[in-house]
N, CA, C and O of each residue as an XYZ file, in Angstrom:
376
protein
N     122.956     31.993    100.333
C     121.779     32.720    100.781
C     121.144     31.993    101.953
O     121.282     30.778    102.093
N     120.454     32.738    102.784
C     119.717     32.154    103.902
C     118.374     31.696    103.371
O     117.593     32.496    102.856
N     118.107     30.411    103.499
C     116.854     29.843    103.019
C     115.800     29.829    104.118
O     116.113     29.997    105.297
N     114.564     29.630    103.725
C     113.456     29.631    104.677
C     113.596     28.531    105.728
O     113.049     28.646    106.825
N     114.336     27.453    105.391
C     114.520     26.357    106.356
C     115.630     26.638    107.364
O     115.915     25.800    108.219
N     116.261     27.818    107.270
C     117.303     28.196    108.215
C     118.700     27.780    107.812
O     119.661     28.078    108.521
N     118.835     27.097    106.688
C     120.144     26.679    106.207
C     120.684     27.676    105.191
O     119.929     28.422    104.569
N     121.997     27.676    105.035
C     122.648     28.496    104.026
C     122.842     27.623    102.792
O     123.413     26.537    102.887
N     122.375     28.083    101.643
C     122.468     27.345    100.392
C     123.053     28.247     99.315
O     123.012     29.469     99.450
N     123.608     27.658     98.228
C     124.043     28.494     97.107
C     122.852     29.296     96.577
O     121.766     28.747     96.389
N     123.053     30.567     96.343
C     121.972     31.431     95.864
C     121.496     31.001     94.493
O     122.301     30.678     93.619
N     120.200     30.998     94.309
C     119.555     30.626     93.057
C     118.305     31.488     92.949
O     117.276     31.164     93.541
N     118.387     32.577     92.200
C     117.289     33.543     92.135
C     115.987     32.960     91.609
O     114.911     33.466     91.929
N     116.068     31.920     90.820
C     114.856     31.329     90.274
C     114.103     30.511     91.318
O     112.909     30.258     91.161
N     114.790     30.094     92.386
C     114.182     29.171     93.341
C     114.274     29.599     94.806
O     114.102     28.761     95.691
N     114.540     30.871     95.089
C     114.617     31.264     96.489
C     113.923     32.599     96.749
O     114.585     33.581     97.086
N     112.618     32.647     96.598
C     111.903     33.915     96.702
C     112.023     34.605     98.060
O     111.918     35.830     98.130
N     112.238     33.855     99.135
C     112.314     34.490    100.442
C     113.716     34.579    101.007
O     113.893     35.040    102.135
N     114.722     34.150    100.253
C     116.088     34.098    100.765
C     116.825     35.408    100.542
O     116.425     36.226     99.714
N     117.885     35.593    101.276
C     118.702     36.787    101.167
C     120.166     36.396    101.046
O     120.648     35.579    101.831
N     120.886     36.959    100.080
C     122.306     36.693     99.926
C     123.040     37.302    101.116
O     122.852     38.471    101.451
N     123.882     36.481    101.748
C     124.641     36.929    102.913
C     126.093     37.206    102.596
O     126.723     38.025    103.266
N     126.642     36.542    101.589
C     128.047     36.708    101.253
C     128.486     35.642    100.274
O     127.661     34.975     99.649
N     129.806     35.483    100.142
C     130.400     34.513     99.233
C     131.248     33.542    100.042
O     132.135     33.951    100.792
N     130.968     32.259     99.883
C     131.773     31.226    100.526
C     133.135     31.189     99.852
O     133.231     31.368     98.638
N     134.180     30.961    100.621
C     135.507     30.915    100.011
C     135.980     29.485     99.770
O     137.134     29.259     99.404
N     135.081     28.519     99.976
C     135.401     27.138     99.634
C     134.120     26.376     99.344
O     133.036     26.773     99.772
N     134.254     25.280     98.613
C     133.113     24.402     98.343
C     132.792     23.615     99.604
O     133.661     23.424    100.455
N     131.560     23.162     99.728
C     131.165     22.418    100.925
C     130.050     21.448    100.606
O     129.349     21.585     99.604
N     129.901     20.479    101.465
C     128.789     19.541    101.406
C     127.777     19.923    102.470
O     128.095     20.691    103.378
N     126.574     19.403    102.374
C     125.533     19.683    103.370
C     126.058     19.376    104.769
O     126.618     18.307    105.013
N     125.872     20.318    105.677
C     126.305     20.157    107.060
C     127.704     20.657    107.348
O     128.077     20.790    108.513
N     128.508     20.944    106.296
C     129.862     21.464    106.498
C     129.825     22.920    106.929
O     128.914     23.663    106.565
N     130.810     23.315    107.696
C     130.993     24.724    108.047
C     131.925     25.353    107.019
O     132.894     24.729    106.586
N     131.629     26.590    106.632
C     132.464     27.290    105.654
C     132.711     28.716    106.118
O     131.929     29.281    106.883
N     133.813     29.287    105.643
C     134.076     30.705    105.860
C     133.367     31.481    104.767
O     133.398     31.094    103.599
N     132.724     32.588    105.153
C     131.960     33.413    104.214
C     132.419     34.854    104.332
O     132.517     35.396    105.433
N     132.699     35.471    103.192
C     133.035     36.891    103.150
C     131.736     37.661    102.988
O     131.011     37.459    102.013
N     131.435     38.547    103.936
C     130.213     39.340    103.871
C     130.467     40.764    103.379
O     129.536     41.473    102.997
N     131.732     41.172    103.392
C     132.095     42.513    102.907
C     133.586     42.507    102.612
O     134.407     42.277    103.500
N     133.924     42.762    101.360
C     135.331     42.809    100.986
C     135.614     42.001     99.729
O     134.706     41.401     99.153
N     136.884     41.984     99.299
C     137.249     41.351     98.035
C     137.391     39.831     98.120
O     137.876     39.287     99.112
N     136.950     39.159     97.044
C     137.080     37.705     96.892
C     137.384     37.410     95.430
O     136.734     37.959     94.540
N     138.358     36.555     95.176
C     138.636     36.114     93.809
C     137.650     34.994     93.503
O     137.800     33.879     94.002
N     136.629     35.289     92.672
C     135.596     34.288     92.372
C     134.917     34.530     91.031
O     133.961     33.832     90.692
N     135.393     35.508     90.261
C     134.770     35.840     88.980
C     135.633     35.385     87.810
O     136.817     35.090     87.969
N     135.017     35.334     86.636
C     135.732     35.010     85.405
C     135.342     36.030     84.349
O     134.172     36.121     83.976
N     136.301     36.791     83.869
C     136.075     37.753     82.778
C     134.996     38.790     83.069
O     134.255     39.168     82.162
N     134.890     39.257     84.301
C     133.932     40.312     84.623
C     134.451     41.659     84.123
O     135.654     41.848     83.944
N     133.543     42.571     83.906
C     133.903     43.923     83.511
C     134.157     44.734     84.779
O     133.231     44.938     85.564
N     135.394     45.206     85.002
C     135.678     45.981     86.208
C     134.701     47.144     86.359
O     134.437     47.872     85.402
N     134.174     47.312     87.553
C     133.221     48.376     87.846
C     131.770     47.968     87.650
O     130.865     48.724     88.004
N     131.532     46.790     87.094
C     130.147     46.366     86.861
C     129.527     45.803     88.134
O     130.222     45.282     89.007
N     128.214     45.917     88.220
C     127.485     45.323     89.339
C     127.393     43.823     89.112
O     127.223     43.370     87.980
N     127.503     43.061     90.178
C     127.438     41.596     90.107
C     126.235     41.143     90.928
O     126.048     41.556     92.072
N     125.429     40.288     90.316
C     124.168     39.846     90.911
C     124.179     38.341     91.172
O     124.976     37.606     90.589
N     123.290     37.897     92.048
C     123.003     36.466     92.173
C     122.248     36.090     90.908
O     121.390     36.842     90.445
N     122.565     34.932     90.350
C     121.934     34.538     89.091
C     120.915     33.420     89.307
O     120.680     32.982     90.434
N     120.322     32.973     88.212
C     119.382     31.857     88.273
C     120.111     30.508     88.289
O     119.468     29.459     88.356
N     121.442     30.529     88.229
C     122.261     29.326     88.358
C     122.826     29.300     89.768
O     123.578     30.193     90.157
N     122.468     28.286     90.528
C     122.845     28.215     91.945
C     124.337     28.421     92.163
O     125.169     27.716     91.592
N     124.657     29.402     93.002
C     126.033     29.648     93.400
C     126.904     30.363     92.391
O     128.115     30.455     92.590
N     126.321     30.878     91.303
C     127.107     31.537     90.261
C     126.774     33.020     90.169
O     125.730     33.370     89.618
N     127.625     33.909     90.687
C     127.384     35.345     90.524
C     127.517     35.724     89.049
O     128.247     35.083     88.294
N     126.795     36.783     88.653
C     126.753     37.151     87.238
C     126.568     38.663     87.071
O     126.059     39.342     87.962
N     126.988     39.165     85.923
C     126.718     40.565     85.587
C     125.273     40.750     85.142
O     124.808     41.882     85.005
N     124.562     39.656     84.917
C     123.169     39.678     84.482
C     122.246     39.431     85.664
O     122.475     38.512     86.451
N     121.216     40.236     85.792
C     120.242     40.086     86.873
C     119.463     38.793     86.671
O     119.058     38.480     85.552
N     119.251     38.040     87.753
C     118.461     36.822     87.693
C     116.977     37.141     87.839
O     116.564     38.283     87.637
N     116.181     36.146     88.188
C     114.741     36.318     88.373
C     114.451     37.371     89.438
O     113.507     38.149     89.304
N     115.250     37.396     90.479
C     115.166     38.433     91.516
C     116.372     39.346     91.374
O     117.447     38.899     90.971
N     116.205     40.600     91.697
C     117.267     41.596     91.595
C     118.040     41.609     92.909
O     117.705     42.357     93.827
N     119.089     40.765     92.994
C     119.857     40.615     94.226
C     121.307     40.974     93.948
O     122.025     40.212     93.301
N     121.735     42.123     94.432
C     123.112     42.574     94.240
C     124.035     41.811     95.185
O     123.781     41.723     96.386
N     125.123     41.256     94.617
C     126.120     40.562     95.431
C     127.292     41.492     95.709
O     127.874     41.450     96.793
N     127.643     42.336     94.735
C     128.758     43.257     94.916
C     129.137     43.930     93.614
O     128.323     44.063     92.700
N     130.395     44.353     93.547
C     130.912     45.087     92.399
C     132.213     44.431     91.951
O     133.046     44.065     92.780
N     132.387     44.282     90.629
C     133.627     43.709     90.094
C     134.758     44.715     90.259
O     134.737     45.788     89.656
N     135.735     44.368     91.071
C     136.935     45.210     91.217
C     137.884     44.999     90.040
O     138.565     45.922     89.594
N     137.910     43.778     89.556
C     138.748     43.377     88.424
C     138.035     42.226     87.724
O     136.955     41.817     88.150
N     138.618     41.708     86.669
C     137.992     40.625     85.908
C     137.726     39.391     86.762
O     136.801     38.629     86.476
N     138.523     39.185     87.806
C     138.363     37.995     88.649
C     138.036     38.305     90.104
O     137.824     37.386     90.895
N     137.991     39.589     90.472
C     137.806     39.970     91.880
C     136.447     40.637     92.099
O     136.124     41.644     91.469
N     135.668     40.060     92.995
C     134.375     40.612     93.394
C     134.533     41.310     94.738
O     135.035     40.712     95.690
N     134.110     42.569     94.828
C     134.025     43.228     96.129
C     132.623     42.934     96.647
O     131.640     43.493     96.162
N     132.546     42.058     97.629
C     131.270     41.586     98.160
C     130.603     42.695     98.970
O     131.206     43.284     99.866
N     129.339     42.962     98.628
C     128.511     43.936     99.333
C     127.062     43.611     99.010
O     126.431     44.319     98.226
N     126.518     42.542     99.607
C     125.180     42.074     99.257
C     124.070     43.079     99.570
O     124.139     43.842    100.534
N     123.043     43.045     98.716
C     121.869     43.882     98.926
C     120.694     43.247     98.190
O     120.773     43.016     96.983
N     119.614     42.967     98.895
C     118.420     42.398     98.267
C     117.564     43.561     97.804
O     117.053     44.319     98.630
N     117.398     43.714     96.501
C     116.717     44.878     95.939
C     115.252     44.575     95.648
O     114.375     45.338     96.053
N     114.970     43.473     94.951
C     113.616     43.140     94.498
C     112.953     42.171     95.455
O     113.270     40.982     95.444
N     112.049     42.647     96.274
C     111.371     41.787     97.240
C     110.036     41.274     96.728
O     109.332     40.576     97.457
N     109.666     41.601     95.485
C     108.375     41.151     94.950
C     108.433     39.749     94.421
O     107.427     39.230     93.938
């Protein structure tokens, strides 16, 4: 997600009231590293998801979930148990 300080950080709905999910990184990184990010399309990054379910940013940093976090931030749709079709949308701005 894009944080207020201008950096990209793992999404954490409990701690990023002004941030917006931009996509899913396809590799782990340290502060200052450049990473490739999928902003639209399929990524293998889920575990045991229900195909067709909506996937949200959760209250655990960097962990997409079928459960809505503190903020209602859609990351995408589960194409399969392990495949997320990334299509971010910030729904709850309150």
